[in-house]
KOLKOLKE-470860 format. One record per residue (C-alpha): residue number from 1; chain; x, y, z. Coordinates in Angstrom, 1 decimal. Layout:
BEGIN
i|ch|px|py|pz
NUM|A|X|Y|Z
...
This chain:
BEGIN
i|ch|px|py|pz
1|A|120.5|133.0|117.6
2|A|121.7|133.3|121.2
3|A|121.4|135.4|124.2
4|A|124.5|134.9|126.2
5|A|124.3|138.3|127.8
6|A|121.8|136.8|130.3
7|A|124.1|133.8|131.0
8|A|127.1|134.3|133.3
9|A|130.6|133.9|131.8
10|A|132.4|130.6|132.4
11|A|131.4|126.9|131.8
12|A|127.7|127.8|131.9
13|A|128.1|130.4|129.2
14|A|130.1|128.0|127.0
15|A|127.7|125.2|127.4
16|A|124.7|127.5|126.7
17|A|126.3|128.8|123.5
18|A|126.9|125.3|122.3
19|A|123.3|124.3|123.1
20|A|121.9|127.2|121.1
21|A|123.6|125.9|118.0
22|A|121.7|122.6|118.1
23|A|119.0|122.4|115.5
24|A|115.9|121.3|117.3
25|A|112.9|119.1|116.8
26|A|110.1|120.1|119.1
27|A|108.4|116.8|120.1
28|A|105.1|118.2|121.3
29|A|103.1|121.3|120.3
30|A|99.6|122.5|119.4
31|A|100.7|124.2|116.2
32|A|98.2|124.5|113.4
33|A|100.2|123.5|110.3
34|A|97.9|125.5|108.1
35|A|98.5|128.7|110.1
36|A|101.6|127.9|112.2
37|A|102.7|131.5|113.0
38|A|101.0|134.6|114.4
39|A|99.5|137.3|112.3
40|A|99.1|140.0|115.0
41|A|100.1|140.5|118.6
42|A|96.6|139.3|119.6
43|A|97.7|135.7|118.6
44|A|100.6|136.1|121.1
45|A|98.8|137.8|124.0
46|A|95.8|135.5|123.4
47|A|97.9|132.5|124.6
48|A|96.1|131.1|127.6
49|A|99.1|131.8|129.9
50|A|98.5|135.6|129.5
51|A|94.7|135.5|129.6
52|A|94.5|133.3|132.7
53|A|97.2|135.3|134.5
54|A|95.5|138.6|133.6
55|A|92.2|137.2|134.8
56|A|93.8|135.9|138.0
57|A|95.2|139.4|138.5
58|A|91.8|141.0|138.4
59|A|90.8|141.6|134.7
60|A|87.2|140.5|134.2
61|A|86.7|137.5|131.9
62|A|84.1|139.5|129.9
63|A|86.9|142.0|128.9
64|A|89.1|139.2|127.7
65|A|86.5|137.0|125.8
66|A|84.5|139.8|124.3
67|A|83.6|138.6|120.8
68|A|82.6|142.2|119.7
69|A|86.2|143.5|119.8
70|A|88.9|143.1|117.2
71|A|92.5|142.0|117.7
72|A|94.0|145.4|118.2
73|A|91.5|146.4|121.0
74|A|92.1|143.0|122.7
75|A|95.8|143.7|122.8
76|A|95.2|147.2|124.2
77|A|93.1|145.7|127.0
78|A|95.6|142.9|127.8
79|A|98.5|145.3|127.8
80|A|96.7|147.4|130.3
81|A|96.6|144.4|132.6
82|A|100.2|143.2|132.1
83|A|101.9|145.1|134.9
84|A|101.1|142.6|137.6
85|A|102.6|139.9|135.4
86|A|106.0|141.4|134.9
87|A|107.6|139.1|137.5
88|A|106.5|135.9|135.8
89|A|108.4|133.7|133.4
90|A|105.6|134.0|130.9
91|A|106.0|137.7|130.7
92|A|109.7|137.2|129.9
93|A|108.7|135.0|127.0
94|A|106.6|137.8|125.6
95|A|109.4|140.4|125.9
96|A|111.9|138.0|124.4
97|A|109.6|137.4|121.4
98|A|109.2|141.1|120.8
99|A|112.9|141.7|120.9
100|A|113.9|138.7|118.9
101|A|111.4|138.9|116.0
102|A|110.2|142.5|116.0
103|A|113.1|144.7|117.1
104|A|111.5|145.8|120.3
105|A|114.1|147.7|122.4
106|A|112.2|148.4|125.7
107|A|112.1|146.0|128.7
108|A|108.5|146.6|129.4
109|A|105.3|146.6|127.3
110|A|102.8|149.2|128.4
111|A|100.1|151.6|127.1
112|A|102.6|154.1|125.8
113|A|104.5|151.9|123.5
114|A|102.3|148.9|122.6
115|A|100.7|150.5|119.5
116|A|103.9|151.2|117.6
117|A|105.0|147.6|118.3
118|A|101.6|146.3|117.2
119|A|101.8|148.0|113.8
120|A|105.5|147.1|113.2
121|A|104.9|143.5|114.2
122|A|101.8|143.2|112.0
123|A|103.8|144.4|109.0
124|A|106.6|141.9|109.7
125|A|104.2|139.0|110.2
126|A|102.4|139.8|106.9
127|A|105.4|138.2|105.0
128|A|104.4|135.1|103.1
129|A|107.6|133.4|104.4
130|A|107.0|134.4|108.1
131|A|106.6|130.8|109.3
132|A|109.8|129.7|107.7
133|A|111.6|132.8|109.0
134|A|110.5|132.0|112.6
135|A|111.6|128.4|112.3
136|A|115.0|129.5|110.9
137|A|115.6|132.2|113.5
138|A|114.6|129.7|116.2
139|A|116.9|127.1|114.8
140|A|114.0|124.6|114.6
141|A|114.0|121.8|112.0
142|A|110.6|120.3|112.7
143|A|107.6|120.4|115.1
144|A|105.3|117.7|116.3
145|A|101.6|118.4|116.1
146|A|98.6|117.4|118.1
147|A|96.1|116.1|115.5
148|A|92.5|115.0|116.0
149|A|91.9|111.4|115.1
150|A|89.9|112.4|112.1
151|A|92.4|114.9|110.7
152|A|93.0|114.3|106.9
153|A|96.7|115.3|107.4
154|A|96.7|117.1|104.0
155|A|98.0|120.4|102.7
156|A|101.2|120.6|104.8
157|A|104.7|119.2|104.8
158|A|104.7|116.3|107.2
159|A|108.5|116.4|107.5
160|A|108.4|119.9|109.0
161|A|105.0|119.5|110.8
162|A|105.1|116.0|112.1
163|A|101.6|114.4|112.7
164|A|100.8|112.9|116.1
165|A|97.6|110.9|116.7
166|A|95.8|112.5|119.7
167|A|93.3|110.0|121.2
168|A|91.5|111.8|124.1
169|A|88.2|111.9|122.3
170|A|88.4|108.2|121.4
171|A|89.1|107.1|124.9
172|A|87.0|109.4|127.0
173|A|84.2|110.7|124.7
174|A|83.2|107.9|122.4
175|A|79.8|107.9|124.1
176|A|79.1|111.2|122.4
177|A|77.2|110.8|119.1
178|A|79.2|113.4|117.3
179|A|82.5|111.6|118.2
180|A|81.2|108.3|116.9
181|A|79.9|110.1|113.8
182|A|83.4|111.6|113.1
183|A|84.9|108.1|113.6
184|A|82.6|106.5|111.1
185|A|83.0|109.3|108.6
186|A|86.8|109.2|108.5
187|A|87.1|105.4|108.6
188|A|84.1|104.2|106.7
189|A|83.4|101.8|109.5
190|A|80.2|102.0|111.6
191|A|80.3|100.7|115.2
192|A|77.8|97.9|115.1
193|A|78.2|96.6|118.6
194|A|80.9|94.2|117.8
195|A|84.4|94.5|119.3
196|A|85.8|93.7|115.8
197|A|84.2|96.9|114.4
198|A|85.7|98.9|117.2
199|A|89.2|97.5|116.7
200|A|89.0|97.8|112.9
201|A|88.1|101.5|113.1
202|A|90.9|102.3|115.5
203|A|93.4|100.3|113.4
204|A|92.3|102.2|110.3
205|A|93.3|105.4|112.1
206|A|96.7|104.1|112.9
207|A|97.2|103.0|109.2
208|A|96.2|106.5|108.1
209|A|98.4|108.3|110.5
210|A|101.5|106.1|110.1
211|A|101.2|106.4|106.3
212|A|101.3|110.1|106.6
213|A|104.4|110.1|108.8
214|A|103.0|110.2|112.4
215|A|105.6|109.4|115.0
216|A|103.5|109.0|118.2
217|A|100.1|108.4|119.7
218|A|99.3|110.7|122.5
219|A|96.7|111.2|125.2
220|A|96.1|113.5|128.2
221|A|94.8|111.5|131.2
222|A|92.9|112.5|134.4
223|A|94.3|111.3|137.7
224|A|91.3|109.1|138.3
225|A|91.9|106.8|135.3
226|A|93.5|103.4|135.7
227|A|94.4|101.7|132.4
228|A|93.8|98.0|132.9
229|A|92.5|95.4|130.4
230|A|88.8|94.7|130.1
231|A|87.5|91.2|129.0
232|A|85.7|90.7|125.8
233|A|82.3|90.0|127.4
234|A|82.4|93.1|129.7
235|A|83.7|95.3|126.8
236|A|81.0|94.1|124.5
237|A|78.3|94.8|127.1
238|A|79.8|98.3|127.6
239|A|80.0|99.1|123.9
240|A|76.4|98.1|123.2
241|A|75.2|100.1|126.2
242|A|77.0|103.2|125.0
243|A|75.6|102.7|121.4
244|A|72.1|102.5|122.8
245|A|72.2|105.2|125.4
246|A|75.2|107.4|124.6
247|A|76.3|109.7|127.4
248|A|73.3|108.5|129.4
249|A|74.8|105.1|129.8
250|A|75.8|103.9|133.2
251|A|79.1|105.3|134.4
252|A|80.4|101.8|134.8
253|A|79.9|101.1|131.1
254|A|81.5|104.4|130.1
255|A|84.5|103.6|132.3
256|A|84.8|100.0|131.0
257|A|84.7|101.2|127.3
258|A|87.3|103.9|128.0
259|A|89.6|101.3|129.4
260|A|89.0|98.9|126.5
261|A|89.7|101.6|123.9
262|A|92.8|102.7|125.8
263|A|94.1|99.1|126.0
264|A|93.4|98.6|122.2
265|A|95.4|101.8|121.5
266|A|98.3|100.4|123.4
267|A|98.1|97.1|121.4
268|A|98.1|99.1|118.1
269|A|101.1|101.1|119.3
270|A|102.8|97.8|119.8
271|A|101.7|96.6|116.4
272|A|102.7|99.7|114.5
273|A|105.8|100.6|116.5
274|A|104.5|104.0|117.7
275|A|105.5|105.4|121.1
276|A|102.5|106.1|123.4
277|A|103.0|109.6|124.7
278|A|101.1|109.9|128.1
279|A|100.4|113.2|129.8
280|A|99.2|112.2|133.2
281|A|97.3|114.0|136.0
282|A|95.1|116.8|134.7
283|A|91.7|117.5|136.2
284|A|89.5|119.4|133.7
285|A|87.3|122.4|134.6
286|A|88.4|122.7|138.2
287|A|87.6|126.4|137.8
288|A|84.6|126.6|135.4
289|A|84.5|130.4|135.6
290|A|88.1|130.7|134.3
291|A|89.0|131.9|130.8
292|A|89.3|129.5|127.9
293|A|92.0|126.9|128.7
294|A|92.5|128.5|132.2
295|A|90.2|126.1|134.1
296|A|92.3|122.9|134.5
297|A|94.6|121.9|137.4
298|A|96.7|119.0|138.6
299|A|95.9|116.6|141.4
300|A|98.6|115.4|143.7
301|A|96.7|112.1|144.3
302|A|97.8|110.8|140.9
303|A|100.3|107.9|141.0
304|A|102.1|106.0|138.3
305|A|101.3|102.8|140.3
306|A|98.1|102.9|138.3
307|A|100.1|102.2|135.1
308|A|102.1|99.3|136.4
309|A|100.1|96.7|134.4
310|A|100.3|98.8|131.3
311|A|104.1|99.1|131.5
312|A|104.5|95.4|132.2
313|A|102.1|94.3|129.5
314|A|103.8|96.2|126.6
315|A|107.5|96.0|127.1
316|A|108.2|96.9|123.5
317|A|106.1|100.1|123.5
318|A|108.0|103.3|124.5
319|A|106.0|105.4|127.0
320|A|107.3|109.0|127.1
321|A|105.6|110.3|130.3
322|A|104.8|113.9|131.2
323|A|103.6|114.7|134.7
324|A|101.7|117.9|135.4
325|A|103.2|118.6|138.8
326|A|106.8|118.8|139.9
327|A|105.7|116.8|143.0
328|A|105.2|113.8|140.8
329|A|108.6|114.1|139.2
330|A|110.4|111.9|141.8
331|A|108.0|109.0|141.1
332|A|108.5|109.5|137.3
333|A|112.3|109.4|137.8
334|A|111.9|106.2|139.8
335|A|109.8|104.5|137.2
336|A|112.2|105.5|134.4
337|A|115.0|104.2|136.6
338|A|113.4|100.7|136.7
339|A|111.2|100.3|133.6
340|A|113.1|100.1|130.3
341|A|110.1|101.4|128.4
342|A|109.4|104.5|130.6
343|A|110.9|107.8|129.4
344|A|110.9|111.1|131.1
345|A|109.3|113.7|128.8
346|A|109.6|117.5|129.1
347|A|108.3|119.9|131.8
348|A|104.6|120.2|131.4
349|A|102.4|123.2|132.1
350|A|102.5|124.0|135.8
351|A|106.0|122.5|136.0
352|A|107.3|124.7|133.2
353|A|109.0|127.5|135.1
354|A|112.8|127.8|135.7
355|A|112.8|126.8|139.4
356|A|110.8|123.6|138.8
357|A|112.7|122.8|135.7
358|A|116.1|123.2|137.5
359|A|115.1|120.8|140.3
360|A|113.3|118.2|138.0
361|A|115.9|118.2|135.3
362|A|118.8|117.8|137.8
363|A|117.0|114.8|139.4
364|A|116.5|113.2|136.0
365|A|120.1|113.7|134.9
366|A|121.6|112.2|138.0
367|A|119.3|109.2|138.2
368|A|117.8|108.2|134.7
369|A|119.9|106.8|131.9
370|A|120.7|109.6|129.5
371|A|119.2|107.7|126.5
372|A|115.8|107.8|128.3
373|A|115.2|111.5|128.6
374|A|113.3|113.9|126.3
375|A|114.6|117.2|127.7
376|A|111.9|119.6|126.6
377|A|109.0|120.4|124.3
378|A|107.3|123.8|123.8
379|A|103.6|122.9|124.0
380|A|103.2|126.0|121.9
381|A|100.2|127.1|119.9
382|A|102.2|129.5|117.7
383|A|105.7|129.1|116.3
384|A|107.0|132.3|118.0
385|A|106.8|130.7|121.4
386|A|109.2|127.8|120.6
387|A|112.3|130.1|120.8
388|A|111.8|131.7|124.3
389|A|110.5|128.5|125.9
390|A|113.4|126.3|124.7
391|A|115.8|129.1|125.5
392|A|114.5|129.2|129.1
393|A|115.2|125.4|129.3
394|A|118.6|125.8|127.7
395|A|119.7|128.3|130.3
396|A|118.5|126.1|133.1
397|A|120.1|123.0|131.5
398|A|123.4|124.7|131.0
399|A|123.5|125.7|134.6
400|A|122.8|122.2|135.8
401|A|125.5|120.8|133.5
402|A|128.0|123.4|134.5
403|A|127.4|123.1|138.3
404|A|126.8|119.3|138.7
405|A|128.8|117.8|135.9
406|A|131.6|120.2|135.1
407|A|132.0|121.6|138.6
408|A|131.2|118.8|140.9
409|A|132.2|115.8|138.7
410|A|135.1|117.4|136.8
411|A|133.6|116.7|133.4
412|A|134.9|118.6|130.4
413|A|132.7|121.2|128.8
414|A|132.6|119.1|125.6
415|A|131.4|116.1|127.5
416|A|128.7|118.2|129.3
417|A|127.6|119.6|125.9
418|A|127.4|116.0|124.5
419|A|125.0|115.1|127.3
420|A|122.9|118.3|126.7
421|A|122.7|117.4|123.0
422|A|121.6|113.9|123.9
423|A|118.5|115.1|125.9
424|A|117.8|118.1|123.6
425|A|117.9|116.5|120.2
426|A|119.4|113.0|119.8
427|A|116.8|111.2|122.0
428|A|114.0|112.8|120.0
429|A|115.3|111.1|116.9
430|A|115.7|107.8|118.6
431|A|112.5|107.7|120.6
432|A|110.3|109.0|117.8
433|A|111.8|107.5|114.6
434|A|110.1|107.9|111.3
435|A|107.8|104.8|111.0
436|A|108.2|102.2|108.3
437|A|105.7|102.4|105.6
438|A|105.3|106.2|105.8
439|A|104.7|108.0|102.5
440|A|107.5|110.3|101.3
441|A|106.5|113.8|102.3
442|A|105.8|116.3|99.5
443|A|105.5|119.9|100.1
444|A|102.2|121.5|99.1
445|A|103.9|123.0|96.0
446|A|104.1|120.5|93.1
447|A|107.6|119.4|92.3
448|A|108.4|119.1|88.5
449|A|111.3|119.2|86.2
450|A|114.9|119.2|87.2
451|A|115.5|119.7|90.9
452|A|118.3|121.7|92.3
453|A|119.7|120.8|95.7
454|A|121.1|123.9|97.4
455|A|123.4|123.3|100.4
456|A|124.7|126.0|102.7
457|A|128.1|125.3|104.3
458|A|129.8|128.0|106.4
459|A|127.8|130.7|104.6
460|A|128.6|129.4|101.1
461|A|125.7|128.2|99.1
462|A|126.3|125.4|96.6
463|A|123.7|124.4|94.0
464|A|123.8|120.9|92.6
465|A|121.6|120.0|89.6
466|A|120.1|116.6|89.7
467|A|117.5|114.9|87.5
468|A|115.2|113.7|90.2
469|A|114.2|114.4|93.8
470|A|117.0|112.8|95.9
471|A|116.2|110.2|98.6
472|A|116.6|111.2|102.2
473|A|119.8|109.1|102.5
474|A|121.3|111.0|99.5
475|A|120.5|114.3|101.2
476|A|122.1|113.1|104.4
477|A|125.3|112.1|102.6
478|A|125.8|115.8|101.8
479|A|126.9|116.2|105.4
480|A|125.0|119.5|106.1
481|A|122.1|120.5|108.3
482|A|120.2|122.6|105.8
483|A|119.1|121.4|102.4
484|A|116.8|123.3|100.2
485|A|115.1|121.7|97.2
486|A|114.3|124.1|94.4
487|A|112.5|123.4|91.1
488|A|114.5|124.9|88.2
489|A|113.0|123.2|85.1
490|A|115.0|123.6|81.8
491|A|113.2|124.3|78.5
492|A|112.0|121.1|76.9
493|A|111.5|122.5|73.4
494|A|110.9|125.6|71.2
495|A|108.0|127.6|72.3
496|A|105.1|128.6|69.9
497|A|106.2|132.2|69.9
498|A|109.8|131.2|68.9
499|A|108.5|129.0|66.1
500|A|106.4|131.8|64.7
501|A|109.5|133.9|64.2
502|A|111.1|131.2|62.3
503|A|108.3|130.6|59.8
504|A|108.2|132.7|56.6
505|A|105.0|134.5|55.8
506|A|104.8|133.4|52.2
507|A|104.1|129.7|51.4
508|A|106.1|127.8|48.8
509|A|104.2|127.4|45.5
510|A|105.3|124.2|43.8
511|A|102.5|124.1|41.2
512|A|100.6|121.0|40.1
513|A|103.1|118.2|39.8
514|A|100.6|115.6|38.5
515|A|98.8|117.5|35.8
516|A|100.6|117.3|32.4
517|A|98.3|119.9|30.7
518|A|98.6|122.6|33.2
519|A|102.1|124.2|33.5
520|A|103.7|124.3|36.9
521|A|105.5|127.1|38.6
522|A|109.3|127.2|38.4
523|A|111.1|125.5|41.4
524|A|114.4|127.1|42.5
525|A|116.8|124.5|43.9
526|A|118.2|125.2|47.3
527|A|121.8|124.6|46.6
528|A|122.1|125.9|43.0
529|A|121.4|122.6|41.3
530|A|120.3|122.8|37.6
531|A|118.2|119.7|37.3
532|A|116.5|116.7|38.9
533|A|115.8|113.7|36.8
534|A|114.0|110.9|38.5
535|A|113.7|107.6|36.6
536|A|111.1|104.8|37.1
537|A|113.2|102.9|39.6
538|A|113.8|105.9|41.8
539|A|110.0|106.2|42.5
540|A|109.5|102.5|43.5
541|A|109.3|101.6|47.2
542|A|111.5|98.7|48.2
543|A|111.3|96.6|51.4
544|A|114.3|96.5|53.7
545|A|115.3|92.8|54.1
546|A|116.1|93.3|57.8
547|A|113.2|95.4|59.2
548|A|110.6|95.2|56.4
549|A|110.4|99.0|56.3
550|A|109.5|100.4|52.8
551|A|111.8|103.2|51.6
552|A|112.9|104.7|48.3
553|A|116.0|103.1|46.9
554|A|119.4|104.8|47.6
555|A|122.5|104.2|45.5
556|A|125.7|103.0|47.2
557|A|127.3|106.3|46.4
558|A|124.8|108.3|48.3
559|A|126.4|108.4|51.7
560|A|124.2|111.2|52.9
561|A|121.0|109.5|52.0
562|A|120.0|112.2|49.4
563|A|118.9|111.9|45.8
564|A|121.6|112.4|43.3
565|A|121.6|115.8|41.6
566|A|123.5|116.6|38.4
567|A|124.4|120.2|38.0
568|A|124.6|121.7|34.5
569|A|127.6|123.5|33.1
570|A|126.0|126.9|32.8
571|A|124.6|127.0|36.4
572|A|121.2|128.1|35.0
573|A|118.1|127.7|37.0
574|A|117.0|124.1|37.2
575|A|114.5|122.8|34.7
576|A|111.7|120.8|36.2
577|A|110.9|117.6|34.3
578|A|107.2|116.8|34.4
579|A|106.3|113.2|35.1
580|A|105.1|111.2|32.1
581|A|101.5|110.2|31.8
582|A|102.6|106.6|32.4
583|A|104.3|107.5|35.7
584|A|101.3|109.5|36.8
585|A|99.1|106.5|36.1
586|A|101.3|104.2|38.1
587|A|101.2|106.6|41.1
588|A|97.4|106.9|41.0
589|A|97.0|103.1|40.9
590|A|99.5|102.4|43.7
591|A|97.7|100.8|46.7
592|A|99.2|101.4|50.2
593|A|96.6|99.3|52.1
594|A|99.2|96.5|52.6
595|A|101.2|98.9|54.8
596|A|98.4|98.9|57.3
597|A|98.2|95.1|57.2
598|A|101.9|95.0|57.9
599|A|101.6|97.3|60.9
600|A|98.8|95.2|62.5
601|A|100.8|92.1|62.2
602|A|103.7|93.5|64.3
């Protein structure tokens, strides 16, 4: 998918087209893996960007957060307040989503055309494969999640929806009884006042997340927080005070415990090899009367100098850093310039508009080693927003690469695209590798039988039959981006219905073979034989000298292991010879118990 019409011809257009072909991994989102895509336009217009902008433009909060209305009425209300938003980047995301996924042809959404779009989009989004469709059309391979520390991480494919351990509650809200209760419930470890119980419970969460394929630990941090170590004595005092008094504990105890938990998380990131993703500078509830998620703002007083001890103490931990304000970007660039473990990460929240992205990304590209930049993440709550957000960044990035690298420095377009690929995709793989010890991800559907590996190359689909699910390395050896595993089990035997058609209705009557006085029914040979004459020796079991197995004797001439049959000259029906009374007596007295004894001795 591409939208080159909005990008001028020339190097910028060529770079942009190449960047749109890169299959992405979104390294930070708020997607719910159990409901990743939207079901109605209300899921899209309910995104906090639209509700907070509509509220800012004059729509009362009560009209937006009215629990009595359904999704369609909410959309109608919000559409009625969109006109003041038409100049914003966020409005352009909405129009691009409607055009890309729902065939919307207008350039504005208003009260005269919203309802037809609502009905059409609702029908499209009702598809059971809608999430997969959005990912494919957006050219997205996988999406990082934001998972609560007590998330079971079950019921979804962790290769597509990659877990990330979010730790805000553990660091800043452990004084709340409900948070401690959640921690005890998911770990089986009660905080008993000892620092050992605290560390053990946190470590158990890392073990759980890493086992399920988590690739990062993350936290959003207010500007007032300074992550420095806390001694055991002070930390123990703080922990016991919090356990006794909860949120009523002295602020100094709450702050000391927060710093101890944070420092322990950094130690565990070092131990488990997880990057510690820091989003720095948000003040919560600056505007309490704002709509949901529209109450928080940045604070320019934040400085990365507060993190110098952290960066110095954990040189082996990667710290992808997001700053909330573009005014902090120069400091971030400088820290990434000096510290090997500091990585610039995305364009977060209030910095996520084209003008700020252009300035901030240009500063990073000209000053920070290219291997230490995560170009962008969507921060999306629904899959549909990944495409327009990344496309906004690609357009800005292609302009910076065309102007400053192709134009000013004389780079080739191919070299500029290589740099774009590095910050868009390659660094995500290298900064956030799959952790060792992670379980192999299995999709929710059970995989059984023979597995077919379907690969698509240049529009041609090839199906390879294999006997078992291939390893990741084997899939990568195919040399294609898209691999679909499909279960195509082959029949393992004849079904009961098929057997029933093969069985004759009438049973074979062979009479009473052991009763001399009662005549038996005539037996018709299968191949036209006229007689069968067993003698005494042919009815005696003999032991195989090699295996000890008891079998009927077979003459050397019987190459097909069948009893010898002598046909008569007139081809008349075979005459059955009844066994003699002596033979019958021998059979009745024959004791087979020694066979059981022989089996038990093996």
